[in-house]
FIKOL-590102 format. One record per residue: x, y, z of N, C-alpha, C in turn; residue in one letter. Coordinates in steps of 0.1 Angstrom, whole numbers, plus 5000, padded with zeros to 4 digits. Layout:
BEGIN
XYZXYZXYZA;...
# end
This chain:
BEGIN
500746384899500246514903500246524919X;500746644923500846644938499446634944X;499446584956498046564963497846694972X;496646764971496346864980495046824987X;494946855000493746845009492746945004X;491446915006490246995004490447125013X;489947235008490047365015490147475007X;490547585012490747715004492347735002X;492547774988493847784984493947934979X;494648024984494748154979496048164969X;495748164958496748154946497148274940X;498648314942499148434934499148414920X;498848504912498948474896499848584891X;500448564879501348664873500748814873X;501548904875501149054873501449094859X;502049024851502449054836502748924829X;504048884832504648784825504048654829X;503248564820502748454825503748334829X;505048364827505948254830506248264845X;505748374852505948394865505048304874X;504048234868503148144877504148024881X;503947994894504847884899504247754896X;505047654895504447514892503547464903X;503747514915502747464926501447534924X;501647674919500247744917499547674906X;500147624896499647574884498947434888X;499647364897499247224902497947254910X;497847354918496647374926495447414918X;495647494907494647534898494047424889X;494947334887494647214879493747114888X;494047104901493547014910492147064916X;491947194914490847254920489447214916X;488347204923487047184918486547304913X;487047424918486447544911487447654915X;487447754906488347874908487448004910X;487648064922486848194923487748304918X;487048384908487848474901487148604900X;488048704899487448844897486648854883X;487348804873486848834860487348714852X;486348614847486548494842487348514828X;487148624821487948634809489448654812X;489748714822491148744825491748604828X;491148524839491748414843491648294833X;490848304824490548214812491948204804X;492448314802493748334794494748274802X;494848264815495948204823495748064821X;494548014823494247884823494547814810X;494247884799494647834785496247824784X;496847914791498347914791499047794797X;498447744807498847614815498047504811X;497147514801496447394795495447334804X;494747394813493747334820492347404819X;491347324823489947374821489147364833X;489647414845489047404857487947504857X;486647464862485547544862485847684870X;485247794866485547924873484047974877X;484148054889482948124893483248254897X;482548364892482948504898482748514912X;483748594918483748624933484348764934X;483448864936484049004936483149074945X;483349204948482649284957481049284956X;480649274942479149284940478449154943X;479049044942478348934945478848844956X;479748874964480448804974479548744984X;478648824990477748785000476948664996X;476448664983475648564978476448424975X;477648454970478348344965479148274976X;479548344985480448284996479948165004X;478648155008478148035015478347905006X;478147914993478447804985479747754984X;480747854983482147824982482547764995X;482147815006482447755020482047615021X;480847585016480347455017481147345008X;481647394996482547314988483747274993X;484347375002485747355008485747215016X;484647165021484547045030485146925022X;484946925009485146815002486046834988X;486246974986486847004972488047124975X;488847124967489847244966489047364958X;489047464967488547604961489647694960X;490047724948491147814946490647964944X;491248074950490948194949492148274942X;491648334932492648414925492148564922X;493048654920492648804914492948794902X;492748904893493048924880494548914877X;495248974888496748974887497348984901X;498248924904499048944916498448834927X;498748884940498448794952496948854955X;495948754957494648784962494748864975X;493648944977493449014991494349164991X;495249154983496049284984495449384973X;494649474980493849564972492849494964X;492349374967491249294961490349234971X;489249204968488249134977488848994982X;488348934992488648814996488848785011X;489048895019489448855033488248795040X;487048815037485848765044485848605040X;486148575028486248435024487148355033X;488448415035489348345044488848345058X;488348455063487648455077486648345078X;485748335069484548235071485148095068X;486048075059486547935057487347885071X;488047985078488647935089487447915100X;486548005101485547985111484847845109X;484647815097484147675093484847565096X;486247585099487147465102487947405090X;487747485079488447435066489947475065X;490647395058492047425057492147575048X;493047655052493347765044494847775041X;495147775029496547775024496847875014X;498147935015498448035005499547984995X;499448014983500447974973501048104969X;502048144975502648284973503248294959X;503448424956503848464942503848604941X;503748654928503948804925502948894932X;503449014936502749104942503249254937X;502449334932502949444924503449544934X;502949564946503449644956504749604960X;505049484962506449444967507549454955X;506949424942507749434931508149574929X;507349664932507549814930508649854939X;508549814952509449844962511049794957X;511149684951512449634947513049714935X;512049784929512649874917512850014920X;512350054931512350204934513650254939X;514450194946515650234950515450324963X;514350294972514150364984514050264995X;514150325008514250235020513150135020X;513450005023512449895022512449835037X;513049895047513049815060511649845067X;510949955063509649965068508750035057X;507649975054506850045044505250025047X;504450105041503050115044502350115030X;501450005028500750005016499350065018X;499150165008497950235009496850194999X;497050104991496050074980495850184970X;494650214968494350334959493850444968X;494450564967494050684974492550734968X;491750784976490450844971490550924958X;489650924948489750994936489551144937X;488651164947488151314949489151404957X;489351524953490451604958490451614973X;489451644979489251674994489551545001X;488951434997489151315004490451245003X;491151284991492551244988493551314997X;493251444998494051525007493951505021X;492751455026492551415040493351295042X;493351195033493951065034495451075035X;495851165027497451185028497851255041X;497051365046497351415059497451315070X;496551215069496651115079497951045080X;498751025069499850935069501151035067X;500951155067502051245064503351225075X;502951195087503951185096504651025098X;504050935091504450805092505850785086X;506750725096508150715091508350595084X;507850585073507850455063507950485049X;508450415040508250425026506750405024X;506150475015504750455011504650384997X;503750294996503350224984501850244980X;501650284968500250284965499950264949X;498750224946498450204932497650324927X;497750344915496950454907496850434893X;495750494888495650474874496250584866X;496450564853497250664844496550794844X;495350794841494550934840494551014853X;494650944865494751014877496151044884X;497250994877498450984883499051114886X;499051204876499551344877499051414889X;497651414890496951474901497351414915X;497451274914497751214926499251264931X;500151254922501551294926501651444932X;500851534924500851664929500151664943X;499251604947498651604958499551534970X;500251444965501351374976502451494978X;502851574967503851664970503351764979X;501951814977501551924986501351875000X;500951745002500651705016501851645023X;502951605016503951525022505351615022X;505251705012506451775008507051714996X;508051764991508751734977509651604980X;509151484983509951374987510451304974X;511451224975511851134964510751034963X;510650984951509650884947509950804934X;509150714931509250634919507950604914X;507950604901506550564894506950434886X;506450314890506550194883505450154876X;505650094863504550054856504949934847X;503849854843503949734835505249644841X;505149614852506149524859506049384853X;507149344850507449204845507049194829X;506449304824506049304810507149354801X;506949354788507949404778508349544781X;507449624785507749784785507849824801X;508249734808508449764823509349884824X;508949964834509650094837509550154851X;510650214855510550264868511250414865X;510350504868510850634868511050704880X;512150764884512450824898512650974896X;512451034908512551184909511851224920X;511751364922510951414934509351394928X;508451404939507151404935506651524926X;507251644927506851744919507351724905X;508651684903509051644891508251544883X;507851434891507151334885505651374881X;505151454890503951514887503851594874X;505051684872505051754859505251664848X;505951564850506151474839505051404832X;504151354842502851294839501851374836X;501851504838500851604835500851604820X;501951604815502051614798501451504792X;501651374798501051254790500951144801X;499551114802499251004811499850864808X;500450794816501050654812499950564810X;500250454803499350344803499850224811X;498950134814499350014822499050014837X;499549904844499349914857500449994865X;499950074873500950164880501050154895X;502250144900502450154915503550264918X;503050344928503850474933504550434945X;505850464945506650434959507150574962X;506950614976507350744980508250734993X;509450804993510250795004509750825017X;510250795028509650835042510250975044X;509551035053509951175057511551185062X;512251295059513551305065513451335079X;514451275086514651315101514951465103X;514151525113514351665115515851695120X;516351795117517751835121517551865136X;518651835146518551875158518352025161X;517452065170517252205172518552265176X;518852405173519852465176519552535190X;520452535199520152585213519852735212X;520652815203520352955202519052985197X;518552905187517352925181516152895192X;516452785200515452755209515352865221X;516452925225516553025235515853155230X;515953185217515553305212513953295211X;513453165207511953155205511553165219X;512153095230511653115244511453245250X;512553325246512553455250511453545245X;511153515232510153585225508753545231X;508553405233507253345238506953415253X;507953415261507853475274507353615275X;507653685265507053825264505453825260X;505053725256503653715252502753625260X;503353525267502653415272503053395286X;502353315293502753245307503953165305X;504553125315505653045314505352895309X;504152845314503652725310503352725294X;502652835290502252835276503352865266X;504352945272505652955263506352835261X;506552755272507152625271506452525261X;505152535261504352455253504552485237X;504352625235504552675222505952635215X;507052655223508352625217508552475216X;508152415227508052255226507552205212X;506352255210505752215198506452255184X;506952375185507652425174508952355170X;509652305181510952245179510952095181X;509752035185509651895187510451855199X;510551945210511351925222510351875233X;510951825244510251805256509751925264X;508251925267507752045272508352055286X;508351945295508951965308510252025309X;511251995301512552045302512552195298X;511652225287511552365284510952445294X;509952395301509352465312510352515323X;511152405326512352425336513252545331X;513452535318514452625312513852765312X;512552785310511852905310511852965325X;511552875334511652925349513052975353X;514152895348515352955352515653085345X;515153085333515353225324514753335331X;513353315336512753425344513453455356X;513853355365514653385375515853455374X;516653435364517853495360517553645357X;516353655350516153795346515753885359X;515153815369514753875381516053915390X;
# end
């Protein structure tokens, strides 16, 4: 058996297919003195699959403050493994405070990398992956969700988020309203028998899932905004001429700069030259 030093080990577990558990992850779970879990019923199935009986203790948002000091103390002499129900711990799951406090106490903190639904969804979507933003779950209430979408509307990156089946259609429609009808992909049941990745525009996908809510674990991937086309010089001049009939030179330059995404100083100089020519 591989030797591991005492400390905290963050162990990624399968998001579907139990065969995706790495040999190193299995070795850590077998060597641990205790495994901190979200739901012992879920993790028990994984432990049965690999044939180990390591003790488990619940660790989640509702009990973390009370449980964390005991886990930190055990790390001095034992291996404490942290797992989530599926995938990589801390990704849209509790746990960062345990890592923070373990480091503050001087304990070893190691990660055993493996499956992550957000990254797996990116590989299936066929959308740009050079820059992406993970959003977790958007708020379920309409106003709060619209506000959250408005905050990231201008981010030039592919967006990745998780959603439940019953809320999926409303989420996709809200994304279309707040971001424009971008290309997107809905992935579900990744690594399982009925794995699926459905692509289309946000409005098309919203209509599809409004008819029947899908089952299973769902990740949504949304394309980044398209780069704006360069402003046409004639359109800019026309807008500047109109603005100058209504506004001061400075105000006209500001209005047109905002409308076309251009530099305000250069437009101000352009407006001055236009007024001088008119005189």
